[in-house]
C-alpha positions as CSV (number, residue, x, y, z in Angstrom):
1,X,59.8,114.6,98.5
2,X,62.5,112.4,96.9
3,X,64.6,112.1,100.1
4,X,61.5,110.4,101.7
5,X,61.6,107.8,98.9
6,X,65.4,107.3,99.3
7,X,65.0,106.8,103.0
8,X,62.3,104.2,102.4
9,X,64.3,102.5,99.9
10,X,67.4,102.4,102.0
11,X,65.3,100.8,104.9
12,X,63.8,98.3,102.4
13,X,67.3,97.1,101.5
14,X,68.1,96.4,105.1
15,X,64.8,94.8,105.6
16,X,65.5,92.4,102.7
17,X,68.8,91.5,104.3
18,X,67.4,90.5,107.8
19,X,64.1,89.0,106.4
20,X,65.4,85.4,106.4
21,X,67.6,85.4,109.5
22,X,66.5,83.4,112.5
23,X,65.7,84.7,115.8
24,X,69.1,84.0,117.3
25,X,70.9,85.9,114.5
26,X,69.6,89.2,116.0
27,X,72.0,88.7,118.9
28,X,74.9,88.6,116.6
29,X,77.6,91.0,117.9
30,X,78.6,93.5,115.2
31,X,82.0,95.4,114.7
32,X,80.4,98.7,115.9
33,X,81.0,99.2,119.7
34,X,79.9,95.5,120.2
35,X,76.3,96.3,119.3
36,X,74.1,93.4,118.5
37,X,71.8,93.5,115.4
38,X,68.9,94.0,117.9
39,X,70.7,97.0,119.3
40,X,71.0,98.3,115.8
41,X,67.5,97.9,114.9
42,X,66.3,99.5,118.3
43,X,68.4,102.4,117.6
44,X,67.0,102.9,114.1
45,X,63.4,102.3,115.2
46,X,63.6,104.8,118.2
47,X,65.0,107.6,116.1
48,X,62.6,107.1,113.4
49,X,59.9,107.5,116.1
50,X,61.7,110.7,117.1
51,X,61.6,112.0,113.6
52,X,57.9,111.2,113.5
53,X,57.3,113.0,116.7
54,X,59.3,116.0,115.5
55,X,56.5,116.6,112.8
56,X,54.1,117.3,115.8
57,X,56.1,120.3,116.8
58,X,58.5,121.6,119.6
59,X,56.4,120.6,122.6
60,X,55.7,117.1,121.5
61,X,59.3,116.5,120.5
62,X,60.6,118.1,123.8
63,X,58.4,115.7,125.9
64,X,59.6,112.8,123.8
65,X,63.4,113.6,124.2
66,X,63.3,114.7,127.8
67,X,63.7,111.0,128.9
68,X,66.9,110.5,126.8
69,X,68.4,113.6,128.2
70,X,67.6,112.5,131.8
71,X,69.0,108.9,131.2
72,X,72.3,110.2,129.6
73,X,72.9,112.8,132.3
74,X,72.7,109.8,134.8
75,X,75.5,108.1,133.1
76,X,73.3,105.7,131.2
77,X,73.9,104.6,127.6
78,X,71.8,105.2,124.5
79,X,71.3,101.4,123.8
80,X,70.1,100.9,127.4
81,X,67.6,103.7,127.0
82,X,66.3,102.5,123.6
83,X,65.9,99.0,125.0
84,X,63.9,100.3,128.0
85,X,61.8,102.7,125.9
86,X,61.0,99.7,123.5
87,X,60.4,97.3,126.4
88,X,63.0,94.8,125.3
89,X,61.4,94.4,121.8
90,X,63.8,92.2,119.8
91,X,64.1,89.7,116.8
92,X,61.4,89.3,114.4
93,X,58.9,91.3,116.4
94,X,61.3,94.3,116.5
95,X,61.9,93.9,112.8
96,X,58.3,94.1,112.1
97,X,57.7,97.2,114.2
98,X,60.6,98.9,112.7
99,X,59.4,98.1,109.2
100,X,55.9,99.2,109.8
101,X,57.2,102.6,111.3
102,X,59.5,103.1,108.2
103,X,56.6,102.9,105.9
104,X,54.7,105.4,108.2
105,X,57.7,107.8,108.4
106,X,58.3,107.8,104.7
107,X,54.6,108.6,104.0
108,X,54.6,111.4,106.5
109,X,57.6,113.0,105.1
110,X,56.6,112.6,101.5
111,X,53.6,114.8,102.3
112,X,55.8,117.6,104.0
113,X,57.1,120.7,102.3
114,X,60.8,119.9,102.2
115,X,61.7,123.3,103.6
116,X,59.5,123.3,106.7
117,X,61.4,123.2,110.0
118,X,61.3,120.4,112.4
119,X,62.8,120.3,115.9
120,X,65.6,118.0,116.8
121,X,68.0,117.3,119.7
122,X,70.3,120.2,118.5
123,X,69.1,123.1,116.1
124,X,66.0,122.5,114.1
125,X,66.2,121.2,110.6
126,X,64.4,121.3,107.4
127,X,62.3,118.3,106.8
128,X,64.5,117.4,103.9
129,X,67.6,117.4,106.1
130,X,65.8,115.4,108.8
131,X,64.7,112.5,106.6
132,X,68.1,112.6,104.8
133,X,69.6,112.1,108.2
134,X,67.5,109.2,108.8
135,X,68.6,107.6,105.4
136,X,72.2,108.1,106.5
137,X,71.7,106.5,109.9
138,X,70.0,103.6,108.3
139,X,72.7,103.2,105.6
140,X,75.5,103.6,108.2
141,X,74.1,101.4,110.8
142,X,73.0,99.0,108.2
143,X,76.7,98.7,107.2
144,X,77.4,96.8,110.4
145,X,74.7,94.4,109.7
146,X,75.7,93.7,106.2
147,X,79.3,93.2,107.4
148,X,78.6,90.8,110.3
149,X,76.2,88.7,107.9
150,X,79.0,88.8,105.3
151,X,76.9,90.4,102.5
152,X,78.1,93.0,100.1
153,X,75.4,95.7,99.9
154,X,74.1,96.5,96.3
155,X,74.5,100.4,96.3
156,X,72.3,102.8,94.4
157,X,72.7,106.5,93.6
158,X,70.4,107.4,96.5
159,X,73.7,107.4,98.3
160,X,74.1,111.0,97.0
161,X,72.1,112.3,99.9
162,X,74.6,110.9,102.3
163,X,77.6,112.2,100.2
164,X,75.9,115.8,100.3
165,X,75.7,115.5,104.1
166,X,79.3,114.7,104.2
167,X,80.1,117.7,102.0
168,X,78.0,120.0,103.9
169,X,79.7,119.0,107.2
170,X,83.3,119.8,106.1
171,X,83.5,122.7,108.6
172,X,81.6,120.6,111.3
173,X,84.4,118.0,111.3
174,X,86.8,120.6,112.5
175,X,84.3,122.8,114.7
176,X,83.2,119.8,116.8
177,X,87.0,119.3,117.8
178,X,87.5,122.9,118.6
179,X,89.6,123.4,115.5
180,X,89.7,125.8,112.6
181,X,89.6,124.3,108.9
182,X,93.1,124.7,107.5
183,X,91.5,126.2,104.4
184,X,88.6,126.0,102.1
185,X,87.0,122.7,101.2
186,X,89.1,120.7,98.8
187,X,87.7,119.7,95.4
188,X,85.8,116.4,95.6
189,X,85.3,114.1,92.5
190,X,83.3,110.9,93.1
191,X,82.1,108.2,90.9
192,X,78.6,107.2,91.7
193,X,77.3,103.6,91.9
194,X,75.7,104.1,88.4
195,X,79.1,105.5,87.0
196,X,78.2,109.3,87.0
197,X,80.8,111.7,88.1
198,X,79.7,113.9,91.1
199,X,81.9,116.9,91.8
200,X,81.9,119.3,94.7
201,X,83.8,122.4,95.5
202,X,86.4,124.2,93.5
203,X,90.1,123.5,92.8
204,X,92.2,124.4,95.8
205,X,95.8,124.5,94.9
206,X,95.9,120.8,94.2
207,X,94.0,119.8,97.4
208,X,91.6,117.1,96.3
209,X,89.7,113.9,97.0
210,X,88.8,111.4,94.3
211,X,87.4,108.0,94.2
212,X,84.2,106.1,94.8
213,X,81.2,107.8,96.4
214,X,80.4,104.7,98.4
215,X,83.9,104.8,100.0
216,X,83.4,108.7,100.6
217,X,80.2,108.0,102.4
218,X,81.8,105.2,104.4
219,X,84.5,107.6,105.6
220,X,82.1,110.5,106.4
221,X,79.8,108.2,108.3
222,X,82.7,106.5,110.1
223,X,82.0,103.0,108.9
224,X,85.5,102.6,107.4
225,X,88.8,104.3,108.3
226,X,90.2,106.3,105.4
227,X,93.3,103.8,105.2
228,X,90.8,100.9,104.4
229,X,89.5,102.8,101.2
230,X,91.0,103.4,97.8
231,X,90.2,107.2,97.9
232,X,93.0,109.5,96.6
233,X,93.5,112.3,99.1
234,X,96.0,115.1,98.4
235,X,96.7,118.2,100.4
236,X,96.6,119.2,104.0
237,X,92.8,120.2,104.1
238,X,91.8,116.9,102.2
239,X,94.0,114.7,104.7
240,X,93.0,116.3,107.9
241,X,89.3,116.2,106.8
242,X,89.3,112.6,105.9
243,X,91.3,111.6,109.1
244,X,88.4,112.8,111.3
245,X,85.4,113.3,109.0
246,X,81.9,113.2,110.8
247,X,78.8,113.9,109.1
248,X,76.6,113.4,112.1
249,X,75.7,115.5,115.2
250,X,77.0,115.0,118.7
251,X,80.4,115.2,120.3
252,X,83.7,114.7,118.4
253,X,83.8,110.8,117.5
254,X,87.0,109.1,116.4
255,X,86.8,107.0,113.2
256,X,87.1,103.2,113.7
257,X,90.8,102.1,113.8
258,X,92.2,100.9,110.5
259,X,91.3,97.3,109.6
260,X,88.4,97.1,112.3
261,X,85.4,97.4,110.1
262,X,85.0,94.9,107.1
263,X,82.7,92.5,105.5
264,X,83.2,89.1,107.3
265,X,83.6,86.0,105.1
């Protein structure tokens, strides 16, 4: 499954970034909800574990996920639960545990039929969608690590999986806010990292989004505010979508304020 290879490559790019940092750097506070790099890696590691357990079926996943639900209903935070579950694993030891599980997860999903259903916190997903979501999370949360370490990520066309998630969640962005889309999805024309043109949707009376695929992915994953990109956004549907775009599950989440997420110098 190509998406499993893409998840693996995305994870290796993040690993290469943090391979040389010292132990203290893992406590660096990022621009995402004041999470540290340790918090980011614990989050990625925990949910990679979850997607592995999902391959074992509904019962195994239900047992795994039960603790999360209980913790959250008691008012606890997700980083708290992940810290507790991983027994405070941090720094280089956390990096190595996360890296080993990345390899295991990629191998497991390469061997699956892409269309087979796996359980998740919400509705079940195809294996292809499940591992694409892991790539998306790795890329999106990896962004705050690249940003705080002041490194520009070298992007690849595997980002297309994240773009497709963004396209497929046009309706979700409105639904999760209790709204009705103002019309059909606008035409989306994006330039890939390699220079290829990716086009989605049909012309809708001039409603269109054009620009770099990387910036579109940043907006739908909420790692950048639309105002901090160079995307061209024309029409009501396009504007309202990009103001609140959300390609991930959970409740309605506001995008970061303008100017709050950027690569440090």
